[in-house]
C-alpha positions in Angstrom: 113.6 102.7 77.7 110.3 104.7 77.2 110.2 108.4 77.5 109.2 109.4 81.0 105.7 110.9 81.4 103.4 112.1 84.1 102.6 109.6 86.9 99.9 109.7 89.6 101.3 107.5 92.4 98.0 107.4 94.5 94.6 106.3 93.2 92.1 103.7 94.2 90.3 101.3 91.9 88.5 98.2 93.0 88.7 95.1 90.8 85.4 93.3 90.5 86.7 90.3 92.5 87.6 92.5 95.5 84.1 94.0 95.5 82.6 90.5 95.4 84.7 89.4 98.3 83.7 92.4 100.3 80.0 91.6 99.6 80.4 88.1 101.0 81.5 89.4 104.4 79.0 89.8 107.3 81.0 92.3 109.3 83.2 95.3 108.5 84.9 95.8 106.1 82.0 94.8 103.9 79.9 96.0 101.0 76.1 95.9 101.1 75.3 96.5 97.4 77.5 99.6 97.0 77.3 100.8 100.6 80.6 100.4 102.3 80.6 99.6 106.1 83.7 100.2 108.1 84.0 99.9 111.9 85.5 103.4 112.4 83.6 105.5 109.8 80.0 106.3 108.8 78.5 104.2 106.0 79.8 105.4 102.6 77.9 105.2 99.3 80.4 104.0 96.7 79.7 105.2 93.2 80.2 102.2 90.9 81.2 104.5 88.0 84.2 105.5 90.0 85.6 102.0 89.5 85.1 101.9 85.8 88.4 101.4 84.1 87.8 103.4 80.9 86.1 106.2 82.7 88.9 106.5 85.2 91.7 106.5 82.5 89.8 109.2 80.6 89.8 111.6 83.5 93.5 112.2 83.2 94.5 111.5 79.6 97.9 113.1 80.2 99.0 110.5 82.6 101.5 107.8 81.4 101.0 105.8 84.7 98.3 105.6 87.3 99.3 103.7 90.4 96.4 102.2 92.2 96.4 100.8 95.7 94.2 98.9 98.1 92.6 101.4 100.4 94.1 100.8 103.8 91.2 102.3 105.8 89.3 99.1 104.8 91.5 97.4 107.5 92.2 94.3 105.3 95.9 94.2 106.2 95.1 93.9 109.9 92.5 91.1 109.6 93.4 87.6 110.6 95.1 85.6 107.8 92.0 83.5 107.1 89.9 86.6 106.6 92.6 88.7 104.9 93.7 86.0 102.5 90.8 85.9 100.0 90.6 89.7 100.0 94.3 90.2 99.3 94.3 87.5 96.7 91.4 89.2 94.9 93.2 92.5 95.1 96.5 91.3 93.7 94.9 89.1 91.0 92.7 92.0 89.9 95.3 94.7 89.9 97.8 92.6 87.9 95.2 92.2 85.2 94.6 96.0 84.8 95.6 97.4 81.4 97.9 100.4 80.8 98.2 103.0 82.1 97.4 101.3 85.4 100.0 99.8 87.7 99.5 98.4 91.2 100.8 98.6 94.7 101.1 95.4 96.7 99.5 95.0 100.1 100.5 92.6 102.9 98.8 90.8 105.7 100.3 92.3 108.9 99.3 90.2 111.8 101.2 87.2 110.4 103.5 88.7 107.7 104.7 86.5 104.8 108.0 88.1 103.6 108.5 85.4 100.9 105.0 85.9 99.6 105.6 89.6 99.4 108.8 89.2 97.6 107.0 87.1 95.0 104.4 89.7 94.6 106.9 92.5 94.0 108.8 90.3 91.6 105.5 89.8 89.6 105.5 93.4 88.5 103.8 95.3 91.3 105.5 98.7 91.7 105.9 98.6 95.5 104.3 98.0 98.9 101.6 100.1 100.5 101.3 99.9 104.3 98.8 101.6 106.6 100.1 104.5 108.7 98.7 102.8 111.8 101.5 100.2 111.4 104.1 102.9 111.9 102.3 104.7 114.8 105.4 104.7 117.0 109.2 104.1 116.4 108.8 100.8 118.1 106.0 99.8 115.8 108.2 100.8 112.9 110.9 98.5 114.2 108.4 95.6 114.2 107.4 96.4 110.7 110.9 96.8 109.4 111.5 93.1 108.3 108.5 93.5 105.9 109.7 96.9 104.7 113.1 95.4 104.1 111.6 93.0 101.5 110.7 96.1 99.5 114.1 97.6 100.1 115.8 94.4 98.9 113.6 94.4 95.7 114.5 98.1 95.1 110.8 98.9 95.3 109.3 101.9 97.2 106.8 101.9 100.1 103.7 104.0 100.1 102.3 105.0 103.6 98.5 105.5 103.5 96.0 106.1 106.3 94.7 102.9 107.9 91.5 102.0 109.7 90.0 104.3 112.3 88.9 103.0 115.7 85.2 101.9 116.0 82.8 104.8 116.3 81.6 105.7 119.8 79.4 108.6 118.7 78.2 110.2 115.5 80.7 112.3 113.5 80.4 114.2 110.2 81.2 112.2 107.1 84.5 114.1 106.6 85.7 113.6 110.2 87.9 110.5 109.7 89.7 111.9 106.7 90.3 115.4 108.2 91.0 114.4 111.8 91.9 110.7 112.1 93.9 110.2 108.9 95.9 113.3 109.4 96.9 112.3 112.9 97.9 108.8 111.6 100.1 110.2 108.9 101.8 112.7 111.3 102.6 109.9 113.7 104.0 107.7 110.9 106.1 110.6 109.6 107.7 111.2 113.0 108.2 107.4 113.6 110.1 107.3 110.3 112.1 110.4 111.1 113.2 108.9 114.4 113.9 105.3 113.4 113.3 104.6 109.8 116.5 105.5 108.0 118.8 103.7 110.5 116.8 100.5 110.0 116.3 100.7 106.2 119.2 102.8 104.7 118.2 102.4 101.0 114.4 102.3 101.2 112.4 104.9 99.2 109.3 105.9 101.0 106.3 108.2 100.3 103.7 109.5 102.7 100.3 110.3 101.1 98.5 113.6 101.7 101.7 115.5 102.4 102.2 113.3 105.5 99.3 115.1 107.1 101.4 118.3 106.9 103.8 116.8 109.4 106.8 118.5 107.7 105.4 121.9 108.5 105.7 121.0 112.2 109.5 120.9 112.0 109.8 124.4 113.4 107.9 123.2 116.5 109.9 120.0 116.6 113.1 122.1 116.7 111.7 124.5 119.3 110.8 121.6 121.5 114.3 120.1 121.5 114.1 117.8 118.5 117.1 119.3 116.8 117.7 120.7 113.3 115.8 119.4 110.2 117.4 116.5 108.4 116.5 116.3 104.7 116.4 112.9 103.1 116.4 112.6 99.3 114.7 109.2 99.4 111.6 110.4 101.4 108.6 111.8 99.5 105.2 113.1 100.2 102.3 113.1 97.7 100.0 116.0 97.0 96.6 114.4 97.6 93.8 116.6 99.1 96.0 119.7 99.3 96.5 122.7 97.1 98.7 125.7 96.8 98.8 127.0 100.3 99.7 123.7 102.0 101.9 122.4 99.2 103.9 125.7 99.1 104.5 125.4 102.8 105.6 121.8 102.5 107.9 122.5 99.6 109.5 125.4 101.6 110.5 122.8 104.2 111.4 119.7 102.1 112.2 121.3 98.8 110.2 120.7 95.6 112.1 117.4 94.9 110.2 115.7 97.7 106.7 116.3 96.2 105.0 113.7 93.9 101.6 113.8 92.3 99.0 111.8 94.1 95.4 112.5 93.5 93.6 110.0 95.8 90.9 109.5 93.1 88.0 108.8 93.4 87.9 110.3 96.9 89.6 113.6 95.8 90.8 115.2 92.6 94.2 116.4 91.6 95.1 120.0 92.5 96.8 122.6 90.3 98.8 124.5 93.0 100.3 126.9 90.4 103.9 126.7 91.6 105.3 127.1 88.1 106.2 125.0 85.1 109.5 123.6 86.5 107.8 122.6 89.8 104.9 121.0 87.9 107.4 118.9 85.8 109.2 117.9 89.0 106.0 116.9 90.8 104.3 115.1 87.8 107.3 113.5 86.1 110.8 113.5 87.5 110.0 113.1 91.2 107.5 110.1 90.7 110.2 108.5 88.5 112.7 108.9 91.3 110.3 107.4 93.8 109.3 104.4 91.7 112.5 103.6 89.9 115.1 105.1 92.1 116.7 107.3 89.5 116.2 110.7 88.0 115.0 110.7 84.3 
């Protein structure tokens, strides 16, 4: 077994085939050249150099693994099967061909789920399943998603919860608005849905919420004050560090403990933070906690 090194559990990198499929489309999600059009966000200018393999690997030479995922705000998982199929195929084929240190998260079509197809993808070497937070918006929604999550649980693979698509725009908003307002709300709803219903449905699943679950753990004091009861810590629930720094991550660690935090940078949309919580905390967040999330055991 190789020596365990640092892992970033949350980056995005588009294989060429996926970009080509997005350019074929005439409605969102679609690419016009390198301009990304989504129904619920302002047009976004993608920098092609952000999806260059060698350049990306060179940004973080200390990483042994870089886990890349399909960006759920694209809304691909919620498309009809005939639309989602070519995009998901392009994603999975491309990500499985990536060289080290890259590894990939699987994605699943959610309107007509295919558990057997997902099981085959996970058996092919993908490290786990990413799902959009919008699919866990309520405890009942989580119950509907549970049979697909159970495929990951049975394969001993983790689940990564990532913001999903935002509703269609009704008026202009700043470029940062979806990420700061909409995504945070999605992640908080998904966190509380899992807290209410997740562990009873999926007793062995390891699950990680990106962007510190929208800081939902910090709301546990309010949860308790409003009659929700005392905090229950779960050693198989993780949050990643993407888009936050010392102030927020210190607050989350005080609630969940340092063992719940894993490094997630969200490159190329954000950069990894250096929260300065000490050498032992840095090793936990960069090395031992990601290993626990992805492999299920401590190094």
